C-alpha positions in Angstrom: -21.9 58.0 9.1 -25.4 56.8 9.6 -27.1 53.7 10.9 -27.6 51.2 8.1 -31.1 50.0 9.1 -32.2 53.7 9.0 -30.9 54.0 5.4 -32.6 50.7 4.4 -35.9 52.0 5.9 -35.6 55.3 4.0 -35.0 53.3 0.7 -38.0 51.1 1.5 -40.2 54.2 2.1 -39.1 55.7 -1.2 -40.1 52.5 -3.0 -43.6 52.7 -1.4 -44.5 56.0 -3.1 -47.0 56.2 -5.9 -44.8 58.3 -8.2 -41.0 58.4 -8.5 -39.3 61.4 -6.9 -35.9 62.7 -5.9 -34.8 62.2 -2.3 -31.8 63.1 -0.2 -31.0 60.9 2.8 -28.8 62.2 5.5 -28.0 62.1 9.2 -28.2 65.9 9.8 -24.6 65.7 11.0 -21.4 66.9 9.4 -18.2 64.7 9.4 -14.8 65.2 7.9 -12.9 62.7 5.8 -10.3 62.7 8.6 -13.0 61.6 11.1 -14.1 58.8 8.8 -10.5 57.6 8.4 -9.8 57.8 12.1 -12.9 55.7 12.9 -12.3 53.2 10.1 -8.7 52.5 11.2 -9.5 52.5 14.9 -12.1 49.8 14.2 -9.3 47.5 12.9 -6.9 48.7 15.6 -4.5 50.4 13.2 -2.7 53.8 13.4 -4.0 55.6 10.3 -0.9 57.8 10.3 1.2 54.8 9.2 -1.0 54.1 6.1 -2.4 57.4 4.9 -0.5 60.1 3.2 -2.0 63.6 3.1 -1.1 65.8 0.1 -2.0 69.5 0.7 -2.4 70.0 -3.1 -5.8 68.3 -2.8 -7.1 70.4 0.0 -10.2 72.5 -0.9 -10.1 76.2 -0.2 -11.9 77.1 3.0 -15.6 77.0 2.5 -18.0 79.2 4.3 -20.9 76.7 4.2 -21.0 73.1 5.4 -23.4 70.6 3.6 -25.7 68.9 6.1 -28.9 67.2 5.2 -31.9 68.5 7.1 -34.6 65.9 7.7 -37.4 66.8 5.4 -38.3 66.3 1.7 -35.5 68.2 -0.1 -36.7 71.5 -1.5 -40.0 71.5 0.4 -40.8 72.6 4.0 
């Protein structure tokens, strides 16, 4: 859940490079789907519990690592 102008700036900076390359853009923060749903529904003043059905069959097994983008060129210090 980043700030749109920051993402636009990142895209613009990528386009200014001499050679194409791979980039990963991220906030450096981890958020769950539940957090995203809560925020989206709160924005329009709705109770997400009334509209979202959770099916445990689609839960992932517990993961020991969390994916968070660190702010540097991916794969390079």
